[in-house]
N, CA, C and O atoms as a Tinker XYZ file with bonds, in Angstrom:
   272  protein
     1  N    -59.433000  134.791000   -2.374000    73     2
     2  CA   -58.438000  135.771000   -2.756000    64     1     3
     3  C    -57.116000  135.035000   -3.017000    63     2     4     5
     4  O    -56.674000  134.237000   -2.190000    81     3
     5  N    -56.493000  135.306000   -4.162000    73     3     6
     6  CA   -55.258000  134.640000   -4.561000    64     5     7
     7  C    -54.062000  135.503000   -4.173000    63     6     8     9
     8  O    -54.062000  136.718000   -4.376000    81     7
     9  N    -53.048000  134.857000   -3.614000    73     7    10
    10  CA   -51.848000  135.591000   -3.216000    64     9    11
    11  C    -51.040000  135.960000   -4.454000    63    10    12    13
    12  O    -51.118000  135.297000   -5.488000    81    11
    13  N    -50.275000  137.014000   -4.328000    73    11    14
    14  CA   -49.455000  137.446000   -5.454000    64    13    15
    15  C    -48.326000  136.460000   -5.723000    63    14    16    17
    16  O    -48.025000  136.162000   -6.879000    81    15
    17  N    -47.710000  135.960000   -4.683000    73    15    18
    18  CA   -46.612000  135.018000   -4.859000    64    17    19
    19  C    -47.103000  133.626000   -4.485000    63    18    20    21
    20  O    -47.635000  133.407000   -3.397000    81    19
    21  N    -46.917000  132.711000   -5.391000    73    19    22
    22  CA   -47.329000  131.346000   -5.133000    64    21    23
    23  C    -46.145000  130.417000   -5.296000    63    22    24    25
    24  O    -45.092000  130.811000   -5.797000    81    23
    25  N    -46.327000  129.195000   -4.873000    73    23    26
    26  CA   -45.279000  128.197000   -5.028000    64    25    27
    27  C    -45.309000  127.564000   -6.405000    63    26    28    29
    28  O    -44.404000  126.813000   -6.769000    81    27
    29  N    -46.326000  127.858000   -7.156000    73    27    30
    30  CA   -46.431000  127.301000   -8.504000    64    29    31
    31  C    -45.474000  128.049000   -9.424000    63    30    32    33
    32  O    -45.502000  129.278000   -9.501000    81    31
    33  N    -44.637000  127.303000  -10.112000    73    31    34
    34  CA   -43.685000  127.922000  -11.032000    64    33    35
    35  C    -44.199000  127.733000  -12.452000    63    34    36    37
    36  O    -44.368000  126.609000  -12.925000    81    35
    37  N    -44.435000  128.821000  -13.100000    73    35    38
    38  CA   -44.841000  128.757000  -14.493000    64    37    39
    39  C    -43.582000  128.806000  -15.349000    63    38    40    41
    40  O    -42.728000  129.669000  -15.148000    81    39
    41  N    -43.465000  127.898000  -16.290000    73    39    42
    42  CA   -42.300000  127.907000  -17.168000    64    41    43
    43  C    -42.518000  128.933000  -18.263000    63    42    44    45
    44  O    -43.603000  129.016000  -18.840000    81    43
    45  N    -41.492000  129.708000  -18.545000    73    43    46
    46  CA   -41.629000  130.707000  -19.612000    64    45    47
    47  C    -41.743000  129.999000  -20.966000    63    46    48    49
    48  O    -41.298000  128.861000  -21.113000    81    47
    49  N    -42.323000  130.657000  -21.924000    73    47    50
    50  CA   -42.430000  130.032000  -23.251000    64    49    51
    51  C    -41.046000  129.793000  -23.849000    63    50    52    53
    52  O    -40.120000  130.570000  -23.612000    81    51
    53  N    -40.910000  128.737000  -24.609000    73    51    54
    54  CA   -39.625000  128.381000  -25.212000    64    53    55
    55  C    -39.428000  129.235000  -26.462000    63    54    56    57
    56  O    -39.931000  128.907000  -27.536000    81    55
    57  N    -38.698000  130.321000  -26.307000    73    55    58
    58  CA   -38.453000  131.197000  -27.441000    64    57    59
    59  C    -36.994000  131.093000  -27.876000    63    58    60    61
    60  O    -36.252000  130.262000  -27.351000    81    59
    61  N    -36.584000  131.903000  -28.801000    73    59    62
    62  CA   -35.227000  131.866000  -29.359000    64    61    63
    63  C    -34.165000  132.072000  -28.270000    63    62    64    65
    64  O    -33.152000  131.373000  -28.253000    81    63
    65  N    -34.388000  133.007000  -27.384000    73    63    66
    66  CA   -33.426000  133.299000  -26.330000    64    65    67
    67  C    -33.268000  132.117000  -25.390000    63    66    68    69
    68  O    -32.149000  131.756000  -25.025000    81    67
    69  N    -34.373000  131.519000  -24.999000    73    67    70
    70  CA   -34.312000  130.377000  -24.089000    64    69    71
    71  C    -33.594000  129.194000  -24.744000    63    70    72    73
    72  O    -32.841000  128.480000  -24.082000    81    71
    73  N    -33.825000  128.990000  -26.026000    73    71    74
    74  CA   -33.145000  127.897000  -26.729000    64    73    75
    75  C    -31.643000  128.129000  -26.767000    63    74    76    77
    76  O    -30.866000  127.193000  -26.582000    81    75
    77  N    -31.223000  129.377000  -27.007000    73    75    78
    78  CA   -29.789000  129.694000  -27.039000    64    77    79
    79  C    -29.157000  129.506000  -25.666000    63    78    80    81
    80  O    -28.031000  129.018000  -25.563000    81    79
    81  N    -29.868000  129.888000  -24.619000    73    79    82
    82  CA   -29.354000  129.701000  -23.259000    64    81    83
    83  C    -29.177000  128.216000  -22.975000    63    82    84    85
    84  O    -28.163000  127.806000  -22.411000    81    83
    85  N    -30.155000  127.417000  -23.361000    73    83    86
    86  CA   -30.064000  125.965000  -23.154000    64    85    87
    87  C    -28.898000  125.377000  -23.938000    63    86    88    89
    88  O    -28.180000  124.518000  -23.426000    81    87
    89  N    -28.702000  125.829000  -25.168000    73    87    90
    90  CA   -27.582000  125.341000  -25.978000    64    89    91
    91  C    -26.247000  125.716000  -25.345000    63    90    92    93
    92  O    -25.329000  124.897000  -25.294000    81    91
    93  N    -26.136000  126.950000  -24.865000    73    91    94
    94  CA   -24.891000  127.410000  -24.247000    64    93    95
    95  C    -24.584000  126.602000  -22.985000    63    94    96    97
    96  O    -23.433000  126.236000  -22.744000    81    95
    97  N    -25.611000  126.327000  -22.183000    73    95    98
    98  CA   -25.401000  125.532000  -20.980000    64    97    99
    99  C    -24.961000  124.115000  -21.337000    63    98   100   101
   100  O    -24.090000  123.550000  -20.677000    81    99
   101  N    -25.555000  123.544000  -22.370000    73    99   102
   102  CA   -25.185000  122.195000  -22.798000    64   101   103
   103  C    -23.747000  122.158000  -23.305000    63   102   104   105
   104  O    -23.009000  121.220000  -23.004000    81   103
   105  N    -23.338000  123.182000  -24.081000    73   103   106
   106  CA   -21.959000  123.238000  -24.573000    64   105   107
   107  C    -20.972000  123.381000  -23.423000    63   106   108   109
   108  O    -19.923000  122.737000  -23.414000    81   107
   109  N    -21.310000  124.226000  -22.452000    73   107   110
   110  CA   -20.436000  124.436000  -21.301000    64   109   111
   111  C    -20.289000  123.147000  -20.507000    63   110   112   113
   112  O    -19.185000  122.788000  -20.099000    81   111
   113  N    -21.394000  122.454000  -20.289000    73   111   114
   114  CA   -21.340000  121.208000  -19.537000    64   113   115
   115  C    -20.526000  120.157000  -20.289000    63   114   116   117
   116  O    -19.748000  119.425000  -19.677000    81   115
   117  N    -20.694000  120.077000  -21.598000    73   115   118
   118  CA   -19.936000  119.107000  -22.391000    64   117   119
   119  C    -18.441000  119.417000  -22.345000    63   118   120   121
   120  O    -17.618000  118.505000  -22.274000    81   119
   121  N    -18.093000  120.696000  -22.385000    73   119   122
   122  CA   -16.684000  121.086000  -22.330000    64   121   123
   123  C    -16.079000  120.760000  -20.964000    63   122   124   125
   124  O    -14.928000  120.334000  -20.875000    81   123
   125  N    -16.853000  120.961000  -19.911000    73   123   126
   126  CA   -16.356000  120.653000  -18.573000    64   125   127
   127  C    -16.155000  119.152000  -18.398000    63   126   128   129
   128  O    -15.195000  118.726000  -17.756000    81   127
   129  N    -17.051000  118.352000  -18.961000    73   127   130
   130  CA   -16.928000  116.899000  -18.865000    64   129   131
   131  C    -15.740000  116.391000  -19.668000    63   130   132   133
   132  O    -15.086000  115.425000  -19.277000    81   131
   133  N    -15.466000  117.041000  -20.784000    73   131   134
   134  CA   -14.365000  116.617000  -21.645000    64   133   135
   135  C    -13.019000  116.925000  -21.001000    63   134   136   137
   136  O    -12.069000  116.160000  -21.168000    81   135
   137  N    -12.921000  118.016000  -20.277000    73   135   138
   138  CA   -11.678000  118.344000  -19.581000    64   137   139
   139  C    -10.775000  119.290000  -20.346000    63   138   140   141
   140  O     -9.571000  119.306000  -20.087000    81   139
   141  N    -11.279000  120.055000  -21.248000    73   139   142
   142  CA   -10.462000  121.026000  -21.973000    64   141   143
   143  C     -9.786000  120.405000  -23.187000    63   142   144   145
   144  O    -10.115000  119.288000  -23.587000    81   143
   145  N     -8.844000  121.131000  -23.769000    73   143   146
   146  CA    -8.158000  120.621000  -24.957000    64   145   147
   147  C     -7.032000  119.692000  -24.544000    63   146   148   149
   148  O     -6.473000  119.824000  -23.455000    81   147
   149  N     -6.710000  118.773000  -25.399000    73   147   150
   150  CA    -5.641000  117.826000  -25.127000    64   149   151
   151  C     -4.276000  118.413000  -25.420000    63   150   152   153
   152  O     -4.163000  119.481000  -26.021000    81   151
   153  N     -3.238000  117.706000  -24.990000    73   151   154
   154  CA    -1.892000  118.209000  -25.190000    64   153   155
   155  C     -1.510000  118.210000  -26.658000    63   154   156   157
   156  O     -0.718000  119.048000  -27.089000    81   155
   157  N     -2.062000  117.282000  -27.437000    73   155   158
   158  CA    -1.749000  117.237000  -28.868000    64   157   159
   159  C     -2.317000  118.464000  -29.576000    63   158   160   161
   160  O     -1.676000  119.042000  -30.453000    81   159
   161  N     -3.509000  118.844000  -29.187000    73   159   162
   162  CA    -4.129000  120.034000  -29.776000    64   161   163
   163  C     -3.332000  121.282000  -29.405000    63   162   164   165
   164  O     -3.080000  122.146000  -30.246000    81   163
   165  N     -2.943000  121.363000  -28.138000    73   163   166
   166  CA    -2.164000  122.519000  -27.678000    64   165   167
   167  C     -0.823000  122.594000  -28.411000    63   166   168   169
   168  O     -0.373000  123.675000  -28.789000    81   167
   169  N     -0.194000  121.436000  -28.606000    73   167   170
   170  CA     1.084000  121.414000  -29.321000    64   169   171
   171  C      0.893000  121.849000  -30.771000    63   170   172   173
   172  O      1.710000  122.594000  -31.313000    81   171
   173  N     -0.171000  121.388000  -31.388000    73   171   174
   174  CA    -0.454000  121.775000  -32.771000    64   173   175
   175  C     -0.697000  123.267000  -32.914000    63   174   176   177
   176  O     -0.239000  123.892000  -33.871000    81   175
   177  N     -1.413000  123.829000  -31.963000    73   175   178
   178  CA    -1.662000  125.278000  -31.995000    64   177   179
   179  C     -0.352000  126.033000  -31.828000    63   178   180   181
   180  O     -0.116000  127.026000  -32.516000    81   179
   181  N      0.496000  125.573000  -30.926000    73   179   182
   182  CA     1.789000  126.241000  -30.698000    64   181   183
   183  C      2.690000  126.180000  -31.913000    63   182   184   185
   184  O      3.309000  127.177000  -32.284000    81   183
   185  N      2.766000  125.002000  -32.541000    73   183   186
   186  CA     3.600000  124.845000  -33.738000    64   185   187
   187  C      3.055000  125.693000  -34.883000    63   186   188   189
   188  O      3.822000  126.326000  -35.609000    81   187
   189  N      1.747000  125.707000  -35.042000    73   187   190
   190  CA     1.138000  126.516000  -36.092000    64   189   191
   191  C      1.395000  127.997000  -35.892000    63   190   192   193
   192  O      1.657000  128.723000  -36.851000    81   191
   193  N      1.320000  128.443000  -34.650000    73   191   194
   194  CA     1.576000  129.851000  -34.354000    64   193   195
   195  C      3.029000  130.214000  -34.651000    63   194   196   197
   196  O      3.312000  131.282000  -35.193000    81   195
   197  N      3.942000  129.319000  -34.292000    73   195   198
   198  CA     5.366000  129.579000  -34.554000    64   197   199
   199  C      5.644000  129.625000  -36.051000    63   198   200   201
   200  O      6.419000  130.461000  -36.515000    81   199
   201  N      5.016000  128.733000  -36.805000    73   199   202
   202  CA     5.209000  128.728000  -38.258000    64   201   203
   203  C      4.673000  130.011000  -38.885000    63   202   204   205
   204  O      5.294000  130.579000  -39.784000    81   203
   205  N      3.530000  130.457000  -38.411000    73   203   206
   206  CA     2.949000  131.699000  -38.928000    64   205   207
   207  C      3.848000  132.889000  -38.612000    63   206   208   209
   208  O      4.066000  133.745000  -39.469000    81   207
   209  N      4.370000  132.950000  -37.392000    73   207   210
   210  CA     5.256000  134.046000  -37.018000    64   209   211
   211  C      6.524000  134.028000  -37.873000    63   210   212   213
   212  O      6.988000  135.077000  -38.319000    81   211
   213  N      7.085000  132.838000  -38.101000    73   211   214
   214  CA     8.291000  132.729000  -38.927000    64   213   215
   215  C      8.025000  133.189000  -40.354000    63   214   216   217
   216  O      8.855000  133.878000  -40.947000    81   215
   217  N      6.879000  132.816000  -40.907000    73   215   218
   218  CA     6.538000  133.220000  -42.268000    64   217   219
   219  C      6.389000  134.742000  -42.363000    63   218   220   221
   220  O      6.823000  135.347000  -43.342000    81   219
   221  N      5.782000  135.353000  -41.358000    73   219   222
   222  CA     5.629000  136.811000  -41.374000    64   221   223
   223  C      6.975000  137.522000  -41.265000    63   222   224   225
   224  O      7.208000  138.524000  -41.941000    81   223
   225  N      7.856000  137.007000  -40.417000    73   223   226
   226  CA     9.190000  137.614000  -40.288000    64   225   227
   227  C      9.956000  137.482000  -41.599000    63   226   228   229
   228  O     10.583000  138.440000  -42.051000    81   227
   229  N      9.909000  136.301000  -42.211000    73   227   230
   230  CA    10.603000  136.068000  -43.479000    64   229   231
   231  C     10.074000  137.002000  -44.564000    63   230   232   233
   232  O     10.849000  137.575000  -45.330000    81   231
   233  N      8.751000  137.150000  -44.626000    73   231   234
   234  CA     8.152000  138.017000  -45.641000    64   233   235
   235  C      8.553000  139.469000  -45.432000    63   234   236   237
   236  O      8.804000  140.184000  -46.403000    81   235
   237  N      8.619000  139.915000  -44.187000    73   235   238
   238  CA     8.977000  141.324000  -43.951000    64   237   239
   239  C     10.452000  141.561000  -44.267000    63   238   240   241
   240  O     10.807000  142.634000  -44.757000    81   239
   241  N     11.320000  140.580000  -43.997000    73   239   242
   242  CA    12.734000  140.732000  -44.344000    64   241   243
   243  C     12.923000  140.752000  -45.860000    63   242   244   245
   244  O     13.722000  141.533000  -46.376000    81   243
   245  N     12.200000  139.906000  -46.564000    73   243   246
   246  CA    12.297000  139.880000  -48.019000    64   245   247
   247  C     11.826000  141.192000  -48.624000    63   246   248   249
   248  O     12.395000  141.659000  -49.610000    81   247
   249  N     10.815000  141.777000  -48.056000    73   247   250
   250  CA    10.291000  143.040000  -48.564000    64   249   251
   251  C     11.291000  144.165000  -48.314000    63   250   252   253
   252  O     11.443000  145.049000  -49.157000    81   251
   253  N     11.979000  144.147000  -47.162000    73   251   254
   254  CA    12.966000  145.186000  -46.863000    64   253   255
   255  C     14.143000  145.101000  -47.815000    63   254   256   257
   256  O     14.677000  146.135000  -48.217000    81   255
   257  N     14.573000  143.876000  -48.196000    73   255   258
   258  CA    15.681000  143.718000  -49.139000    64   257   259
   259  C     15.317000  144.274000  -50.507000    63   258   260   261
   260  O     16.155000  144.879000  -51.178000    81   259
   261  N     14.064000  144.071000  -50.926000    73   259   262
   262  CA    13.618000  144.563000  -52.235000    64   261   263
   263  C     13.582000  146.079000  -52.268000    63   262   264   265
   264  O     13.760000  146.671000  -53.332000    81   263
   265  N     13.359000  146.716000  -51.144000    73   263   266
   266  CA    13.292000  148.173000  -51.089000    64   265   267
   267  C     14.670000  148.816000  -51.223000    63   266   268   269
   268  O     14.773000  149.971000  -51.637000    81   267
   269  N     15.724000  148.085000  -50.880000    73   267   270
   270  CA    17.078000  148.649000  -50.930000    64   269   271
   271  C     17.577000  148.818000  -52.310000    63   270   272
   272  O     18.700000  149.281000  -52.508000    81   271
């Protein structure tokens, strides 16, 4: 008579979901080993965001002047 629970672990078939889980775990581990984004990247994102905000403000002011 075979017990319902055994110590033998059967591996599930490697399907699309399992592959995505493995990829996500690998990406997470690689990101943790890398240590996040560098200060140069953070500075670039900040400068880019400020430039975008300035361009939007300038465009909205120019549009308001044209309406007058």
